[in-house]
Structure formats: structure tokens, C-alpha cells
C-alpha positions in Angstrom: 76.7 61.7 -124.1 74.7 62.6 -121.0 75.6 65.6 -118.9 77.3 63.8 -116.0 78.0 67.0 -114.1 74.3 67.1 -113.3 74.1 63.5 -112.4 73.8 63.1 -108.6 76.2 60.2 -108.6 78.8 62.0 -110.6 78.3 65.6 -109.5 80.7 65.8 -106.5 83.2 63.4 -108.0 83.6 65.5 -111.2 83.7 68.8 -109.2 86.6 67.4 -107.1 88.3 66.2 -110.3 87.9 69.7 -111.8 89.5 71.3 -108.8 92.4 68.9 -108.9 93.0 69.3 -112.7 92.9 73.1 -112.4 95.3 73.0 -109.5 97.8 70.8 -111.4 97.4 72.2 -114.9 95.4 69.3 -116.2 97.5 66.4 -114.8 95.8 63.0 -114.5 98.3 61.7 -112.0 96.4 62.7 -108.9 93.5 61.2 -106.9 90.3 62.6 -105.6 88.2 61.5 -102.7 84.6 61.9 -101.4 83.7 62.1 -97.8 80.5 60.3 -96.7 79.5 59.2 -100.2 75.8 58.5 -100.7 74.4 55.4 -102.4 74.5 56.9 -105.9 78.1 58.1 -105.4 79.2 54.7 -104.0 77.8 52.9 -107.0 79.6 55.3 -109.4 82.9 54.7 -107.7 82.4 51.0 -107.7 81.7 51.1 -111.4 84.8 53.3 -112.1 87.2 51.3 -110.0 85.8 47.8 -110.2 86.3 47.5 -106.4 83.4 47.0 -104.1 82.9 49.7 -101.4 80.6 48.6 -98.5 77.5 50.5 -97.5 78.3 53.2 -94.9 82.0 53.7 -96.1 83.2 57.0 -94.7 85.4 58.0 -97.6 86.2 56.8 -101.1 89.3 57.6 -103.2 89.6 57.3 -107.0 92.5 57.9 -109.3 91.9 60.5 -112.0 93.4 58.2 -114.6 90.7 55.6 -113.6 87.9 58.1 -114.1 89.4 59.2 -117.5 89.7 55.5 -118.7 86.1 54.7 -117.6 84.7 57.7 -119.3 86.5 57.0 -122.6 85.3 53.4 -122.5 81.7 54.3 -121.6 81.1 57.5 -123.5 84.0 58.0 -125.9 85.2 61.2 -124.1 87.9 61.7 -121.6 87.7 63.4 -118.2 89.0 66.7 -119.6 86.2 66.7 -122.2 83.5 66.0 -119.6 84.5 68.6 -117.0 84.8 71.3 -119.7 87.3 74.2 -120.0 89.6 74.5 -117.1 91.0 77.6 -115.4 94.8 77.8 -115.7 95.4 78.1 -112.0 99.2 77.6 -112.2 99.3 80.3 -114.8 97.1 82.5 -112.7 99.4 82.0 -109.7 102.4 82.8 -111.8 100.8 86.1 -113.0 99.8 86.9 -109.4 103.3 86.2 -108.1 104.8 88.4 -110.7 102.3 91.2 -109.9 103.1 90.9 -106.2 106.8 91.0 -106.9 106.2 94.2 -109.0 104.4 95.9 -106.1 107.3 95.0 -103.7 109.8 96.2 -106.3 107.9 99.5 -106.4 107.9 99.7 -102.6 111.7 99.3 -102.7 111.9 102.7 -104.5 110.2 104.5 -101.5 112.3 106.9 -99.5 111.2 104.9 -96.5 112.7 101.6 -97.8 115.1 100.2 -95.2 113.2 101.7 -92.2 112.0 99.1 -89.8 108.4 100.3 -89.6 108.2 100.2 -93.4 109.5 96.7 -93.6 107.0 95.7 -90.8 104.1 97.2 -92.7 105.0 95.4 -96.0 105.4 92.2 -94.1 102.0 92.6 -92.6 100.4 93.2 -96.0 102.0 90.0 -97.3 101.2 87.9 -94.2 97.4 88.6 -94.1 96.8 88.5 -97.9 96.3 92.3 -98.3 99.1 92.4 -100.9 97.2 89.8 -103.0 94.0 91.7 -102.7 95.8 94.9 -103.7 97.0 93.2 -106.9 93.7 91.6 -107.7 91.8 94.8 -107.2 94.3 96.7 -109.4 94.8 99.3 -106.6 97.1 102.2 -107.5 99.8 101.3 -104.9 102.0 104.0 -106.4 99.6 106.5 -104.9 100.0 105.0 -101.4 103.8 105.2 -101.7 103.5 108.8 -103.1 101.6 109.9 -100.0 103.9 108.1 -97.6 107.0 109.6 -99.3 105.4 113.1 -98.8 105.0 112.5 -95.0 105.4 113.8 -92.4 103.6 116.9 -93.5 103.7 120.4 -92.0 100.1 120.8 -90.8 98.6 121.0 -94.3 94.9 120.6 -94.7 94.1 117.1 -96.2 92.4 118.4 -99.4 95.4 120.6 -100.1 97.8 117.8 -99.4 95.9 115.4 -101.5 95.8 117.9 -104.4 99.5 118.5 -104.2 100.5 114.9 -103.9 97.9 113.0 -105.9 96.2 115.8 -108.0 92.8 115.2 -106.5 91.4 117.1 -103.4 89.2 114.1 -102.5 91.7 111.3 -103.1 92.2 110.7 -99.4 88.6 111.3 -98.3 87.8 107.6 -98.1 88.5 104.3 -99.7 91.2 101.6 -99.8 94.1 103.9 -100.5 93.3 105.9 -97.3 92.9 102.6 -95.4 96.3 101.3 -96.5 98.0 104.6 -95.6 96.4 104.7 -92.2 97.7 101.1 -91.6 101.2 102.3 -92.6 100.9 105.3 -90.3 99.8 103.2 -87.4 102.9 101.0 -87.9 105.1 104.0 -88.4 104.0 105.6 -85.1 103.6 102.3 -83.2 99.9 102.7 -82.5 96.9 100.5 -83.1 95.0 100.8 -86.4 92.4 103.6 -85.9 88.8 102.9 -85.2 86.4 105.7 -85.9 86.8 109.2 -87.2 88.4 110.6 -84.1 91.2 108.1 -84.0 91.7 108.5 -87.8 92.0 112.3 -87.4 94.5 112.0 -84.6 96.6 109.6 -86.6 96.7 111.9 -89.7 97.5 114.9 -87.5 100.4 112.8 -86.0 101.7 112.5 -89.6 101.3 116.3 -90.1 98.1 116.3 -92.2 94.9 118.0 -90.9 91.7 116.3 -92.0 89.5 119.0 -90.4 90.7 122.2 -88.8 87.5 122.5 -86.9 87.7 119.0 -85.4 91.3 119.6 -84.4 91.1 121.1 -80.9 93.1 121.9 -77.8 91.9 122.2 -74.2 93.5 124.8 -72.0 93.3 126.3 -68.6 94.8 129.6 -67.2 96.7 130.4 -70.4 96.6 134.1 -71.1 97.5 135.3 -74.7 97.5 138.3 -76.9 96.4 138.6 -80.5 92.9 138.9 -82.0 89.7 137.4 -80.7 91.4 134.1 -79.6 93.9 136.0 -77.5 91.1 137.9 -75.8 89.1 134.7 -75.2 92.1 132.9 -73.7 92.9 135.8 -71.4 89.3 136.2 -70.3 89.0 132.5 -69.5 92.4 132.5 -67.7 91.2 135.4 -65.5 88.3 133.4 -64.1 90.2 130.0 -64.2 87.7 128.5 -66.7 88.8 125.7 -69.1 88.7 126.8 -72.7 88.7 124.8 -75.9 90.2 126.3 -79.1 90.1 124.9 -82.6 92.9 124.9 -85.2 90.7 127.0 -87.4 90.5 129.7 -84.7 94.2 129.6 -84.0 94.8 130.5 -87.6 92.6 133.5 -87.7 95.2 135.9 -86.4 98.8 135.9 -85.0 98.8 134.8 -81.3 101.3 135.2 -78.6 101.2 133.2 -75.3 101.8 135.3 -72.3 103.3 132.6 -70.0 106.9 131.9 -69.2 106.0 128.3 -68.3 103.4 125.9 -69.7 102.5 122.5 -68.3 101.2 119.8 -70.6 99.1 116.8 -69.5 97.4 114.0 -71.4 94.1 113.3 -69.5 91.2 115.8 -69.1 90.7 114.6 -65.6 93.9 116.5 -64.5 92.7 119.7 -66.1 89.2 119.3 -64.6 90.7 118.9 -61.2 92.7 122.1 -61.6 89.7 124.1 -63.0 88.6 127.0 -60.9 92.1 127.4 -59.3 94.8 129.9 -60.0 97.2 127.3 -61.3 100.1 127.5 -63.7 99.0 127.5 -67.4 97.9 124.0 -68.4 97.4 122.4 -71.8 95.6 119.0 -72.2 96.4 116.9 -75.3 93.6 114.4 -74.6 95.8 111.7 -76.0 97.9 112.1 -79.1 98.7 115.8 -79.5 96.5 117.3 -82.2 97.6 119.8 -84.8 95.9 122.4 -82.7 98.1 121.6 -79.7 101.2 122.1 -81.8 99.8 125.2 -83.4 99.1 126.7 -79.9 102.6 125.8 -78.6 104.2 127.4 -81.6 102.8 130.7 -80.3 105.0 130.6 -77.2 107.7 133.2 -76.6 111.4 132.2 -76.9 112.6 130.8 -73.6 109.1 129.5 -72.6 109.5 126.3 -70.5 107.3 123.5 -71.6 106.8 120.8 -68.9 105.4 117.7 -70.6 103.9 114.5 -69.4 101.8 111.5 -70.4 100.5 108.3 -68.9 103.1 105.8 -67.7 102.5 103.3 -70.6 104.4 102.6 -73.7 102.3 104.9 -75.8 102.7 107.6 -73.2 106.4 107.5 -73.1 106.6 107.5 -76.9 104.5 110.6 -77.0 106.7 112.3 -74.3 109.9 111.4 -76.2 108.4 112.8 -79.4 107.5 116.1 -77.6 110.9 116.5 -76.0 112.5 116.0 -79.4 110.1 118.4 -81.1 110.4 121.2 -78.6 114.0 122.1 -77.7 114.2 123.0 -74.1 111.1 121.1 -73.1 111.4 119.0 -70.0 109.6 116.0 -68.6 107.0 116.6 -65.9 106.7 113.9 -63.3 108.0 111.3 -65.8 110.9 109.9 -63.9 111.6 106.4 -62.7 111.2 107.7 -59.1 107.7 109.1 -59.9 106.8 105.8 -61.4 108.0 103.7 -58.5 106.2 105.8 -55.9 102.9 105.7 -57.8 100.1 103.3 -57.2 100.9 100.5 -59.8 97.9 98.3 -59.3 96.3 99.3 -62.5 96.2 97.8 -66.0 98.9 95.5 -67.3 101.5 97.2 -69.5 100.9 96.2 -73.1 102.6 96.9 -76.4 106.1 97.3 -77.5 108.6 98.6 -74.9 110.1 102.0 -75.7 113.3 103.7 -74.5 113.0 106.7 -72.2 116.2 108.7 -73.0 115.5 111.4 -70.5 115.6 108.7 -67.7 116.7 105.2 -69.0 115.8 103.8 -65.6 112.1 104.6 -66.2 111.8 102.0 -69.1 113.6 99.5 -66.9 111.2 100.1 -64.0 108.1 99.9 -66.2 109.4 96.6 -67.8 110.1 95.1 -64.4 106.7 96.1 -62.9 104.7 95.4 -66.0 102.0 97.9 -65.0 100.8 101.1 -66.5 100.0 104.2 -64.4 97.4 106.6 -65.6 97.7 110.3 -64.8 94.5 110.2 -62.7 96.5 108.3 -60.0 99.0 111.2 -59.8 96.4 114.1 -59.6 97.3 115.1 -56.1 101.0 115.4 -57.0 100.3 117.2 -60.3 98.0 119.7 -58.7 100.7 120.5 -56.1 103.1 121.2 -58.9 100.6 123.4 -60.7 99.8 125.5 -57.6 103.4 125.9 -56.3 
């Protein structure tokens, strides 16, 4: 018989029939239709159905059983013979469903199972088709879970962490496993998915893993210290009120001791820049999410050192402040009260993201929710400088 799949009048009709048969496991009970059939297709449909279809008809519909009967009468072969071997799509779907269920069952063994962020992450993977892509690609999801179960870390270099957890120093350098973990970490810490190397580094450091101890830095002003070269550098910079940037690598060269009974912490470099050249209280700038270098430097403080911490008045900022107050016993918020928020200029950006509790001052979260506006530190510089020079 002729190859009807190459015939212009039959090509689209048989392709539609194949899709239907594969979808239903070979059932002839369905129908197929063609939109805007051309003349050759119109004549084929008329021949198959015995029903006239006028020129210019917008759509024609044919029962698969009619096509099958026509082919048998005309060529001695049924529709299934003409279209050739079919994919077993119902079987493929069943296998895919079973594989997805296996991945979810594996996820249920994680130590994070039952935590809201973990459930949200898995729901997101299912919702956007990532879970299906994981299964089809044969990705080692067990490795993703192994990494998450080992977090948060303790400031371990990424190659060391990867070797310890996955047996390969480069396992987290790049690729889909790293991307899935970063998506989980973003959900865990209620942040946006990272874009670019700097945001990725900050997210990993937030989880206690250091991708690069030279890229992890902390910006300081007027912070004297003792201990090795870094202590000398910090003290010399403090003596002339010059901002100084220290890397995590440098902080690990020798034991360091901060020589300050009180340390202020801000988020935005604009605050530190405004204080530069002045004999202010010691100031550390996190430049957003605190890096491993920030935490390493603060770990060098003497017992009893008071840490006064602040961030922007937005939901990310109050989450970071809450995390810092929990991490450093005795730390206190700095100009992060509901009164400070209410007296600030609140004509800035709209407050976006998920609302967060402010346990040090519950009224702050209420005031922010009511006003619906964020307040960046730059709008408080005058007040902050007054605190630093008092």
C-alpha cells in the first residue's frame, strides 16, 4: 500500500490519529479534527466519512473507527498498521508517576520533612514541572537531600563540605544539583532565588558553607583589634577613621581580638560612608545578608561586648535582624523599633514579600503591615550618625 503518512491529504489526519492513539493506549473510540483543512485534506475526509464538507470549512472532525474502516476497505490494513508502532504513553505516564512518587518518598526521609519551608520547596518542584524533569534526567536527588540534611554548616569551605557529604570536592561547583539546593535554601531562608555569583555566595554563606573565603568580606570602620597583621591593619585604619575591608581568608590567618566594648552593625554601605573620617563608635557593615566574614569577625569580640544591630525596615531586613539577635546572645536592636519606623520618612518603596514577626518589638511588624512601606537605612543616616558619635 502507498505511504499515506507522506500524502499531503492524509499527513495531518494520520498525525492527529497517532497522537490520539498514543494518548489512549490504542483506542479507536475517539475522534480527531483538523483546523482549516486544505483542499486535499477536505477531499480525504469526505472520502472517509461519506459526508460532504463545503469549501472553506473551518474545521472537520472524523471518528478514528471511520478512518480504520476506510483503510481496511481501501488498502487491507487498519489504522494501527498505517501509523506504525505507537509509544505507550499511558505506560510511560505510569512509570513517570511511580518515579515521582519514589522521589517524594525519599524526600520524606529527610530530617527536614515536616518543616514548612521543606514542604513549600517540594510543592514548588511539583507545581512547575521540575520534579518531572528531575526524574526524566535521572538526577541523583539523594545527593540534594544529603546536602540539605547536612545544613546548616559551620563555615566550612565548599570543597571540603562537598567532599565530606558527597565524596567529591567539585560536586557543588556547578550544575543542576547545586541549582536545586540553592532553590531549597532560598525557600528555607525566605529569599529570592539567587541571580549571579554574589547572590549565590551570600545564600551559601547564610547556610554556613563558604564558596570562596577571598570573596567573603566584611567592611568596617573604627574597629581596633589585636592579633597578627589583620589586628594591626584594623587598628591602623581605626586610628585615622578610614573604612577597611577584610576577607574571611585574612581573618583566619591568626587569632584576632576586637578591642571594643560596643560594636554597631548596619546593612548599607551608605551609612558607613557617611561616618567615614569621623571618630565614631566601631561600625561593621554587612552589605546585605551577613557574610561568613561578618560572623567570623564578630566571633572575635570579647565577652560582654554589646552588639547593636540593624537592617532596613523591610521584611528581609527584619528577618536578618531577628536572626542576628538569636545568633548573638546579648545583642540588641539598633533603631529598629516601631517608634523609629513611625517617625521615619515612609514615602519609599512598597513593602513586598512575606510578613515576618518582630519579637523584640511586636508593634513594629504591625506598623509595617499597616503602612505597607519599606524604609531604607539611608533615610535614617542623620539619626544613626548621632548615635555613633554620642
